[in-house]
C-alpha positions in Angstrom: -0.3 -38.6 79.5 -2.7 -41.5 80.2 -2.4 -43.6 83.4 -0.4 -46.9 82.9 -3.4 -49.1 83.7 -5.6 -47.2 81.1 -2.8 -47.6 78.5 -2.5 -51.4 79.3 -6.3 -51.6 79.0 -6.3 -49.9 75.5 -3.4 -52.0 74.3 -4.9 -55.2 75.6 -8.3 -54.5 74.0 -7.2 -53.4 70.5 -3.4 -52.9 70.3 -2.4 -55.9 68.2 -1.5 -53.8 65.1 0.5 -51.4 67.4 2.3 -54.3 69.2 3.1 -55.9 65.8 4.7 -52.7 64.6 6.7 -52.5 67.7 7.8 -56.1 67.1 9.0 -55.2 63.6 11.1 -52.4 65.2 12.7 -55.0 67.4 13.5 -57.1 64.4 15.1 -54.1 62.6 17.2 -52.8 65.5 17.5 -55.8 67.7 16.2 -53.9 70.8 12.8 -53.3 72.2 10.6 -50.3 72.6 8.6 -49.9 75.8 5.0 -50.1 74.8 3.9 -47.6 77.4 6.4 -45.0 76.1 5.5 -45.8 72.5 1.8 -45.5 73.2 2.3 -42.0 74.7 4.5 -40.9 71.8 2.3 -42.3 69.1 -0.9 -40.8 70.5 0.8 -37.4 71.2 2.1 -37.2 67.7 -1.2 -38.2 66.1 0.1 -41.5 64.7 -2.5 -43.5 66.7 -5.7 -42.8 68.5 -6.1 -43.5 72.2 -8.0 -46.7 71.4 -4.9 -48.0 69.5 -6.4 -47.5 66.1 -3.3 -46.8 63.9 -3.6 -43.7 61.8 -0.1 -43.7 60.3 1.7 -47.1 60.6 4.8 -45.9 58.7 5.2 -43.0 61.1 5.0 -45.3 64.2 7.7 -47.6 62.8 9.8 -44.7 61.5 9.8 -42.8 64.7 11.7 -45.5 66.6 14.3 -46.4 64.0 14.6 -43.0 62.2 14.1 -44.6 58.8 11.3 -43.4 56.4 8.8 -46.2 55.7 5.8 -46.7 53.4 3.0 -49.2 54.0 0.6 -50.7 51.5 -2.2 -53.2 51.8 -1.8 -56.5 49.9 -3.8 -59.6 49.3 -3.1 -62.8 51.3 -1.3 -64.2 48.3 1.3 -61.4 48.1 4.9 -62.5 48.9 7.1 -59.8 50.3 10.1 -58.8 48.2 13.6 -58.6 49.9 13.6 -55.9 52.5 9.8 -55.8 52.9 8.2 -56.8 56.2 4.7 -58.1 56.6 1.9 -57.8 59.2 -1.0 -60.1 58.6 -4.6 -59.4 59.3 -6.8 -62.3 60.2 -10.6 -62.4 60.6 -12.9 -64.8 62.4 -16.6 -64.6 61.7 -19.1 -65.7 64.3 -22.9 -65.2 64.4 -23.3 -61.4 65.0 -19.6 -60.6 65.3 -16.5 -60.4 63.2 -13.2 -60.4 65.0 -9.9 -59.2 63.5 -6.4 -59.6 64.7 -2.9 -58.5 63.5 0.2 -60.5 63.8 3.8 -60.3 62.3 4.3 -62.6 59.3 7.4 -64.6 58.4 7.4 -63.4 54.8 5.6 -66.4 53.6 2.2 -65.7 55.1 2.7 -67.7 58.3 2.7 -66.2 61.8 6.1 -65.3 63.2 4.8 -63.3 66.2 1.4 -63.1 67.7 1.0 -60.3 70.4 -1.7 -62.4 72.0 0.3 -65.6 72.1 -2.0 -67.9 70.3 -5.0 -66.0 69.1 -8.3 -67.8 68.5 -8.9 -65.4 65.6 -5.7 -66.7 63.9 -6.3 -70.3 64.8 -9.9 -70.5 63.7 -10.1 -67.6 61.3 -8.6 -66.8 57.9 -5.9 -64.5 56.6 -7.7 -61.7 54.8 -5.0 -59.1 54.0 -1.4 -58.0 54.6 0.2 -54.7 55.5 3.6 -54.5 53.8 6.2 -52.2 55.2 9.2 -51.1 53.1 11.8 -48.4 53.4 11.3 -45.4 51.2 13.8 -44.9 48.5 16.1 -42.0 49.3 
């Protein structure tokens, strides 16, 4: 288990997709998941690397609400169908660097939740893709 300050450092540096998935969980179940506990679970189970790179987003979401999920990448123009949830990926290109940031979408491509508050990458960048989460058919 990683020390809390090291976990906070990892989440703060590159945990926007992770925190967006946890926010989806709060929308589904109405509760909240402690990000420190979730970090330890997700890394121990191999769903996420220690640097918060998500290896299995469906498993991260499914672990906390016990549903089976699937995730697919979509274009910025894709409109989620009923029951689908979206996470948006923005990019901001500067000389020598491309920044990316994930946020929860409102189903119409607008930001519903930004783990950073108001991200400069969202404000000054462009929506480049979506991650669409949907429950697996039984």
